[in-house]
C-alpha positions in Angstrom: 54.4 55.2 17.7 52.1 54.8 20.8 53.7 51.4 21.4 57.1 53.0 21.9 55.6 55.3 24.5 53.9 52.4 26.3 57.1 50.4 26.4 59.0 53.4 27.7 56.5 54.1 30.5 56.4 50.5 31.6 60.1 49.8 31.5 60.7 53.0 33.5 58.1 52.1 36.2 60.2 50.5 39.0 57.0 49.0 40.6 56.4 47.1 37.4 60.0 46.1 36.6 60.4 44.9 40.2 57.9 42.2 39.3 58.7 41.4 35.6 62.2 42.6 35.2 62.8 43.4 31.5 60.1 41.0 30.3 57.8 43.5 28.6 56.9 42.6 25.1 55.1 44.1 22.1 52.5 41.9 20.5 53.8 38.5 21.8 56.2 37.1 24.4 59.4 35.3 23.3 59.5 31.5 23.7 62.1 32.0 26.5 59.8 34.2 28.6 59.1 33.0 32.1 56.3 34.2 34.3 55.5 36.9 35.2 55.6 39.0 32.1 53.7 41.7 30.2 52.5 41.7 26.6 51.0 44.9 25.1 49.4 45.6 21.7 48.1 48.5 19.8 44.7 47.3 18.7 43.4 50.2 16.8 43.8 53.9 15.8 41.1 56.5 15.2 42.4 59.7 13.6 40.9 63.1 14.3 39.4 64.2 11.0 40.6 67.5 9.6 39.7 69.2 6.4 43.2 70.7 5.7 45.6 67.8 6.3 46.4 64.6 8.2 45.2 64.0 11.7 47.2 65.8 14.4 45.7 63.8 17.2 45.0 60.1 17.2 43.0 58.0 19.7 44.8 54.7 20.0 43.4 51.6 21.7 46.1 49.7 23.7 45.7 46.3 25.4 48.1 45.3 28.2 48.1 41.6 29.3 49.7 40.7 32.6 50.7 37.0 32.8 51.7 35.1 36.0 51.5 31.7 37.4 50.0 33.1 40.6 46.6 34.8 40.7 47.7 37.2 43.4 50.8 38.2 41.5 48.8 38.8 38.3 46.5 41.1 40.3 49.4 42.9 41.8 51.1 43.4 38.4 47.9 44.6 36.8 47.5 47.1 39.7 51.1 48.4 39.2 50.6 48.7 35.4 47.4 50.7 35.9 49.2 53.1 38.3 52.0 53.5 35.7 49.7 54.2 32.8 46.4 55.6 33.9 46.1 59.4 33.4 49.7 59.7 32.3 50.8 62.4 29.9 54.0 63.8 28.5 56.6 62.9 25.9 58.0 59.3 26.1 60.6 57.9 23.7 59.9 61.0 21.5 56.2 60.4 21.4 53.9 63.1 22.7 51.0 61.6 24.7 48.2 64.0 25.6 46.5 61.4 27.9 46.1 57.8 28.7 42.8 56.6 30.2 42.2 53.2 31.7 38.9 51.8 30.3 38.5 48.2 31.3 40.1 45.1 33.0 39.1 41.5 32.8 40.5 37.9 33.2 41.2 36.2 30.0 42.9 33.0 28.6 43.4 31.4 32.0 44.8 27.9 32.1 44.3 26.1 35.4 46.2 23.1 34.2 49.3 25.2 33.5 48.5 27.6 36.3 48.6 30.6 34.1 46.6 33.7 34.9 46.1 36.5 32.5 44.6 39.9 33.3 43.9 42.1 30.3 43.6 45.9 30.6 42.4 48.3 28.0 43.5 51.9 27.6 42.6 54.8 25.3 45.7 56.8 24.4 45.6 60.2 22.8 48.7 60.6 20.8 49.7 64.0 19.3 51.2 63.5 15.9 54.0 65.5 14.5 52.8 66.0 10.9 54.9 69.0 9.9 
């Protein structure tokens, strides 16, 4: 469910969509995608252990990759994504998010021949689960 919230937040952040338009993809970009674009993935979930039922709060790891054929644009996009996500809380696409915390950013999978620059960001998301 966290992925739905991330998608909602990013597609409703005009500073982000001014750069990528609607090109925000879960897990992998389409073959038709053109630079710049964003790919996000949920990479892990740690439940809060309870003795009397299922977890009511999960800590979810999310990776967001910002792709561009310009280094400066990749940096700008990553900055706008961080502003949109870091320390955000609320209900998005029906998913209650207690908090989103930026934890790391690094360059990855750069291809100088193709002029592709990728900045990956990592976030810890605390998702409140409706288990009733």
